[in-house]
DRENZA-545119 format. One line per field, with one value per residue (C-alpha): residue in one letter; x, y, z. Coordinates in pm, whole numbers, plus 32768, in hexadecimal, padded with zeros to 4 digits. Layout:
r: c(A,...)
east: c(X,...)
north: c(Y,...)
up: c(Z,...)
***
This chain:
r: c(M,A,M,N,L,Y,Q,Q,G,S,L,T,D,S,Q,L,S,R,L,C,A,S,I,F,E,L,D,H,D,L,R,S,R,E,T,Q,L,Q,E,A,K,N,E,T,Y,P,A,D,Q,F,A,P,G,P,T,M,N,Y,A,P,P,T,S,S,S,T,Q,A,R,P,M,P,T,T,P,A,M,V,N,H,S,R,A,Q,S,S,L)
east: c(0CB3,0DB8,0E48,0E1A,0EC6,1006,0FFF,0FFF,10C5,0FE8,0FD9,104B,101C,111E,10BD,0F9A,10B8,117D,1027,0FE9,1147,114B,0FF8,10A9,11D4,10C9,0FE4,1153,11EB,103F,1068,11C2,1109,0FEE,1105,11EA,10BB,1021,1181,117F,1042,108D,11C3,116F,121A,121C,10DB,11E2,12CB,12A8,1212,12A3,13A9,1378,1313,141F,13D2,13D3,1346,13FE,14FF,1485,14ED,15EF,16C4,16F9,1777,189D,19F1,1B33,1BC3,1CFF,1E41,1F6A,20AE,2083,1F46,1FCB,2114,1FEC,1F45,20C4,2124,1FCB,1FE0,216F,20FC)
north: c(CA54,CA5C,CB4F,CAD3,C981,CA33,CB06,C9DF,C93E,C815,C82F,C721,C796,C81D,C8F7,C97A,C9A5,CA8D,CB4E,CBC7,CC47,CD12,CDCA,CD9C,CE7A,CF4E,CF9E,D031,D0DE,D1B1,D1DD,D254,D328,D3C4,D451,D4DE,D575,D5F3,D6AC,D73B,D7BE,D884,D919,DA74,DB31,DCFB,DD4E,DDF0,DCEC,DCB5,DE36,DE7D,DF86,E101,E13D,E20E,E35B,E348,E48C,E58B,E65E,E7B0,E8CF,E9A1,E825,E810,E96D,E96A,E91A,E955,E82F,E7C0,E7D2,E734,E73B,E6CA,E76A,E8C0,E874,E7F7,E956,EA1A,E929,E998,EB19,EB23,EAA2)
up: c(EC97,EBF5,EC68,EDF3,EDB3,ECFD,EE1E,EF31,EE66,EE0C,EC99,EBFF,EA3C,E9FD,E8BC,E9AD,EAA8,E9B9,E951,EAF2,EB2D,E9EC,EA51,EBB2,EAEE,EA29,EB75,EBBD,EAD4,EAAE,EC48,EBF9,EAB5,EB63,ECA0,EB9F,EB1A,EC59,ECA9,EB6E,EBAD,ECD0,EC35,EC52,EB0C,EAC4,E9E1,E929,E8D0,E758,E747,E61A,E638,E5AD,E45F,E37E,E311,E17B,E158,E065,E0FC,E12C,E01F,E127,E14C,DFB6,DF64,DEA0,DF1F,DEB2,DE01,DED6,DE0F,DDC8,DD59,DC11,DBEC,DC04,DAE4,DA1D,DA2A,DA32,D8CA,D836,D899,D7D4,D6C0)
***
């Protein structure tokens, strides 16, 4: 009954009038949130949108890829080996 009097503008109690105003404001906010929620529910998302990426291959390398490779030589290494051979 107080809500009807408030809507009609004939509610004389100021505290009750503020409470009615708050209730109408909350009701409006609730309806807006329900609309937003329904819109979000209606949106479509790809099923794999949040799927994890492919797993990395953690297997050790095969024996053919671990064959000994010659170490690259740098001028310092060549000079060092020449100095040792002259000893």
